[in-house]
C-alpha positions in Angstrom: -105.0 -39.6 -131.4 -101.2 -38.9 -131.7 -98.9 -40.8 -129.4 -97.1 -38.0 -127.5 -94.6 -40.1 -125.5 -92.5 -43.2 -125.9 -95.1 -45.6 -124.5 -98.1 -46.9 -126.5 -101.6 -46.6 -125.2 -102.5 -49.2 -122.5 -104.1 -52.4 -123.7 -106.5 -52.3 -120.7 -107.7 -49.8 -118.1 -109.3 -50.8 -114.8 -110.8 -48.6 -112.1 -109.8 -50.1 -108.8 -112.0 -49.1 -105.8 -112.2 -50.5 -102.3 -113.9 -50.6 -99.0 -117.3 -49.0 -99.7 -118.8 -50.3 -96.4 -122.4 -49.7 -97.4 -125.1 -50.0 -94.7 -128.8 -50.7 -95.1 -131.2 -47.8 -95.6 -128.2 -45.6 -96.4 -127.3 -45.2 -92.7 -124.0 -43.3 -92.1 -121.1 -45.4 -91.1 -120.3 -44.8 -87.4 -123.1 -42.3 -87.5 -120.8 -39.9 -89.2 -119.7 -41.0 -92.7 -122.0 -40.7 -95.7 -120.5 -43.7 -97.5 -123.0 -43.5 -100.3 -122.3 -39.9 -101.1 -118.5 -40.6 -101.1 -118.9 -43.5 -103.6 -121.3 -41.5 -105.7 -118.7 -38.7 -105.9 -116.0 -41.1 -106.9 -118.1 -42.6 -109.6 -119.2 -39.2 -110.9 -115.6 -38.1 -111.1 -114.9 -41.2 -113.2 -117.8 -40.6 -115.5 -116.8 -37.0 -116.0 -113.4 -38.0 -117.0 -112.3 -39.2 -120.4 -111.2 -42.5 -118.8 -113.3 -45.5 -120.0 -112.3 -48.5 -118.0 -113.1 -52.0 -119.0 -113.9 -53.0 -115.4 -114.8 -51.5 -112.1 -113.0 -53.7 -109.6 -114.0 -53.5 -105.9 -111.5 -55.2 -103.5 -113.8 -56.0 -100.7 -115.7 -54.7 -97.6 -118.5 -53.9 -100.0 -121.1 -53.9 -97.2 -120.2 -53.1 -93.6 -122.5 -55.6 -92.0 -123.4 -57.8 -95.0 -127.0 -56.6 -94.9 -129.1 -57.5 -98.0 -130.3 -53.9 -98.5 -126.7 -52.6 -98.4 -125.7 -54.9 -101.3 -128.9 -53.9 -103.2 -128.0 -50.2 -102.7 -124.5 -50.8 -103.8 -125.5 -52.6 -107.0 -128.1 -49.9 -107.7 -125.4 -47.3 -107.6 -122.6 -49.1 -109.4 -124.2 -51.1 -112.1 -125.8 -48.2 -114.1 -122.5 -46.4 -114.1 -120.7 -49.6 -115.3 -123.3 -50.0 -118.1 -122.8 -46.4 -119.2 -119.1 -46.9 -119.2 -119.3 -50.2 -120.9 -117.4 -51.8 -118.1 -117.6 -55.1 -116.2 -118.1 -55.1 -112.4 -115.7 -57.3 -110.5 -116.5 -57.9 -106.8 -114.0 -59.3 -104.3 -114.9 -60.6 -100.9 -113.8 -58.6 -97.9 -113.8 -59.4 -94.2 -116.9 -57.3 -93.5 -118.8 -59.3 -96.2 -120.4 -62.6 -95.8 -120.0 -65.4 -98.3 -123.6 -66.5 -98.5 -124.8 -62.9 -99.1 -121.9 -62.2 -101.5 -122.7 -65.2 -103.6 -126.5 -64.8 -103.7 -127.0 -61.0 -103.8 -124.0 -60.0 -106.0 -123.8 -63.1 -108.3 -127.2 -64.6 -108.2 -125.9 -67.9 -107.0 -127.0 -70.3 -104.3 -126.0 -69.2 -100.8 -122.8 -70.9 -99.7 -120.1 -70.7 -97.2 -117.5 -71.7 -99.8 -114.6 -69.3 -100.7 -115.7 -66.8 -103.3 -113.0 -67.3 -106.0 -113.7 -66.4 -109.6 -112.0 -65.8 -112.9 -112.9 -62.8 -115.1 -111.6 -62.1 -118.6 -110.9 -58.7 -120.2 -109.9 -59.8 -123.6 -106.7 -61.8 -123.1 -106.1 -60.4 -119.6 -107.2 -62.7 -116.7 -108.4 -61.1 -113.5 -108.8 -63.5 -110.6 -111.0 -62.4 -107.7 -109.5 -64.4 -104.8 -111.2 -64.7 -101.4 -108.8 -64.2 -98.5 -111.4 -63.9 -95.8 -112.0 -66.1 -92.7 -115.6 -66.6 -91.6 -116.2 -64.9 -88.3 -112.9 -63.1 -88.3 -111.3 -60.0 -89.8 -107.8 -61.2 -90.5 -107.0 -63.1 -93.7 -106.1 -66.7 -94.5 -106.1 -69.0 -97.6 -107.1 -72.6 -97.4 -105.1 -75.5 -99.0 -108.0 -76.1 -101.3 -107.9 -72.5 -102.5 -104.2 -72.7 -103.2 -104.6 -75.9 -105.2 -107.4 -74.2 -107.2 -105.2 -71.2 -107.8 -102.2 -73.3 -108.9 -104.4 -75.2 -111.3 -105.8 -72.0 -112.8 -102.4 -70.4 -113.2 -100.9 -73.6 -114.7 -102.3 -72.2 -118.0 -100.9 -68.8 -118.8 -103.3 -66.1 -120.0 -102.5 -64.4 -123.4 -102.0 -61.0 -121.6 -101.1 -62.2 -118.2 -103.0 -62.2 -114.9 -104.0 -59.7 -112.2 -104.8 -61.2 -108.8 -107.4 -59.2 -106.8 -107.6 -59.8 -103.0 -108.9 -58.0 -100.0 -106.0 -58.6 -97.6 -102.8 -57.4 -99.4 -99.7 -59.6 -98.9 -97.4 -56.8 -97.8 -96.0 -55.3 -94.6 -98.6 -53.1 -92.9 -97.2 -49.7 -91.9 -100.1 -48.8 -89.5 -98.9 -51.1 -86.8 -102.1 -52.2 -85.1 -103.5 -53.2 -88.5 -100.8 -55.9 -88.7 -103.0 -58.0 -86.4 -105.5 -58.2 -89.3 -103.1 -59.0 -92.0 -103.1 -62.0 -94.4 -101.5 -64.8 -92.5 -99.0 -67.5 -93.9 -98.2 -65.5 -96.9 -95.3 -67.7 -97.8 -97.8 -70.4 -99.1 -99.3 -67.9 -101.5 -95.8 -66.8 -102.7 -95.0 -70.5 -103.5 -98.0 -70.7 -105.8 -97.4 -67.4 -107.5 -93.7 -68.1 -108.2 -93.1 -68.4 -111.9 -96.7 -67.7 -112.8 -98.0 -65.1 -115.2 -99.4 -62.8 -112.4 -98.3 -59.3 -113.3 -99.9 -57.4 -110.4 -101.8 -57.9 -107.2 -104.6 -55.5 -106.3 -105.7 -55.2 -102.7 -107.8 -53.1 -100.2 -108.5 -53.6 -96.5 -105.9 -51.1 -95.2 -108.0 -47.9 -95.9 -104.9 -46.1 -97.1 -103.1 -46.3 -100.5 -99.7 -48.1 -100.5 -97.4 -50.1 -102.8 -94.9 -52.9 -102.4 -93.6 -56.2 -103.9 -94.7 -59.7 -103.1 -92.9 -62.7 -104.6 -91.4 -60.2 -107.0 -94.9 -59.0 -108.1 -96.0 -55.4 -107.7 -98.7 -54.9 -105.2 -101.1 -51.9 -105.3 -103.5 -51.2 -102.5 -106.4 -48.8 -103.1 -107.5 -46.5 -100.3 -111.2 -46.8 -99.2 -114.0 -44.7 -100.6 -115.8 -44.6 -97.2 -113.1 -43.2 -94.9 -109.3 -43.6 -94.7 -106.7 -44.4 -92.0 -104.1 -41.7 -91.3 -100.6 -43.4 -91.5 -99.2 -40.4 -89.7 -101.7 -40.1 -86.9 -100.8 -38.1 -83.8 -98.5 -40.0 -81.5 -101.3 -40.3 -78.9 -103.6 -42.2 -81.3 -103.2 -45.9 -81.9 -105.5 -45.8 -84.8 -107.1 -42.8 -86.5 -109.9 -43.1 -89.2 -110.6 -39.8 -90.9 -113.2 -38.3 -93.2 -110.8 -37.4 -96.0 -108.2 -38.7 -98.4 -110.6 -41.0 -100.2 -109.4 -42.1 -103.7 -109.6 -44.6 -106.4 -106.8 -46.2 -108.4 -106.6 -46.3 -112.2 -104.8 -49.4 -113.4 -103.3 -49.1 -116.9 -102.1 -52.4 -118.3 -99.5 -52.0 -121.0 -97.8 -54.8 -122.9 -94.8 -54.9 -120.6 -95.9 -53.2 -117.4 -98.8 -52.1 -115.2 -99.1 -48.5 -114.0 -101.2 -47.6 -110.9 -102.4 -44.0 -110.5 -104.0 -42.7 -107.3 -106.9 -40.3 -108.0 -108.3 -38.3 -105.1 -112.1 -38.0 -105.2 -112.6 -35.0 -102.8 -114.1 -31.8 -104.2 -111.3 -29.7 -105.7 -111.0 -26.3 -107.4 -109.1 -26.1 -110.7 -106.4 -23.4 -110.6 -104.9 -23.9 -114.1 -105.6 -26.1 -117.1 -106.2 -26.4 -120.8 -109.4 -27.1 -122.6 -109.8 -30.5 -124.2 -110.1 -28.8 -127.6 -106.4 -27.9 -127.3 -105.4 -31.5 -127.8 -106.2 -31.4 -131.5 -103.9 -28.4 -131.9 -101.1 -30.3 -130.0 -101.6 -33.3 -132.3 -101.2 -31.1 -135.3 -97.7 -30.1 -134.3 -94.6 -32.0 -135.4 -92.6 -33.7 -132.6 -90.0 -30.9 -132.9 -92.6 -28.2 -132.6 -94.1 -29.9 -129.5 -90.7 -30.0 -127.9 -90.2 -26.2 -128.4 -93.8 -25.3 -127.5 -94.3 -27.5 -124.5 -90.8 -28.3 -123.2 -88.5 -25.4 -123.9 -88.1 -23.0 -121.0 -87.9 -20.2 -123.6 -91.3 -21.0 -125.0 -94.0 -18.3 -124.7 -96.4 -21.0 -123.9 -96.7 -21.6 -120.1 -99.0 -23.4 -117.8 -100.1 -20.1 -116.3 -101.1 -18.8 -119.7 -102.9 -22.1 -120.5 -106.1 -20.9 -119.0 -109.3 -22.8 -119.0 -110.9 -20.7 -121.8 -110.2 -21.8 -125.3 -109.4 -18.3 -126.6 -106.5 -17.8 -124.2 -104.7 -21.0 -124.8 -101.6 -20.0 -126.7 -100.8 -23.1 -128.8 -99.6 -22.1 -132.2 -102.0 -22.6 -135.1 
């Protein structure tokens, strides 16, 4: 396919999802949120698209109560989609998960209370699933032993760099009350990451999408697929979780940068668009022709005319 812009195609694409909060027997969360339907809608949206990620990465709170049936239902929904897409599944521990169930039911390992830290490879790109949870609590911490393990792993650079995937993102929290559940003692993590090949940090936990920097590294937080928090809730609400705004993030890893794109997964109605078959006709144009057809304000080609039927798409032959 012709390169249309100045950037080459990404070397890697990852679908970043978070906070599925599955319950046993498909029970609705808070008796109100159909979390399974919400995730199914997100995955169906991904499958319908032309995006073919190398990994489906879930940054924690996979099950709301760490029930065995909840994990089984999550795997039964996610793994067939991953297989059809040809993608790895990367699970990250969240504060609603439990380590023993996470290790045994998602990874087929012996039950353990040890931190669930793992390394995954997408070609030359290293993805580290790093456990920031505290047994029995909802805030985040990292032990000295974990930091030593991480430092040892990062001592050898990956050919295409590293992405660090955590549940508790190391950034300021803009929904004030959620700051009580943040990752504590973040300076210790910053010391380990300084000078490393970590190119991006992927997080969840907050139930709203946000971005920042940590130790000079871009941080991208994916909103939940179950329900979201409203960062602009009414003044008389300390915290407001809403059924809406669910999204997933697409992570495009280029040679020199990482691009994060928020994709809403609610039902939508297309109001304008072009058919996929139009791409071949665009590719057939010279760069100069594309500039005149697609960029010039004097072009007869407009988005309004670019209707969804092939016959009405006025791209020159």
